[in-house]
N, C-alpha and C positions, 0 to 999 in steps of 0.2 A: 628856489623859485619854482612856482609850478604854471605850467602853460594851461589856458582856456580852450576848452573843448571846442567852444563856439568860433575861436578864433582861428584855430587849427584847422577847422573843418571848412573855414571860410578860405584861407589860405589854402588848401589841398583843390577845392574848387576852382578858384582862379589858378592854380598852377594849371588842372586838367584843361580847363577850356582856354586857355590863354588871354581871357578877357573877364573884365569886370563885369559888364553888363550880363553876359549868360551865365555867370557864375551865382551873379544875384538873382537870375531867374529860376534857376536851378536849387536853390536854396531858399525860395520864396523870400527873397529880402529885397530893398529898394537898393538900388547902386550906393547911395549914401550911406545906409546901414552897413553895408558889406565894407567899403572905403574905410569905414571908422572902425570897424573889427581890424581890418589889416592894420590901419595906422597904429591901433594899441597894441598891436603884436610887434610892429615895429620899435615901437618907444619902448616896452617890455625889454627886448632882444637890443636894443639901441643899434640897429642896423637897418637898412633898407633893403627888404625881399624882392620888390619888382621894381624892372625899367618899365615904368608906365608908358607905352608906346601901342601902338597898334599892328599887329598882337603885342599884346604885352608879354615881357621875358622875365625868367626868374634871374636874377641877380646872382652872384657868386655864394652870397648869403643864405639867399633864397634855395638856392641848389643843395646847398648843404643841408636845411631846414627840410627840404623834401627827401631827402636821403634818410635822414634821421626820422622822418614822420612814418617813410614807409616802411622801415623796418620794424617801429614801434607795432604799424598793423599786421606785419607778419606775425608779431611774437604771440599780438592778442588771438589772431587765428590759428595758431600753433597750442596755444593754451586751451581755446575753446574746444578745437578738437581733442585733446587732451583729456579733457575733462568728460566728455561725452562716453 
């Protein structure tokens, strides 16, 4: 299984802003399009990633995914620096 970068970017934006509406604005998407990306990611992973409240919060699964994605971003930055 491979994760879609548009879905993971959407996830990271919602996690950062704790808001679907604000994240959608930053990604230049409609709230509906952003929600669809998150829902597709949740279906792929068979889990709920956010507690949809105001502000929205990460579920335990969402927190684990965030930890992994931040680790991947760090590894990517290390690789880019190493290649320069």
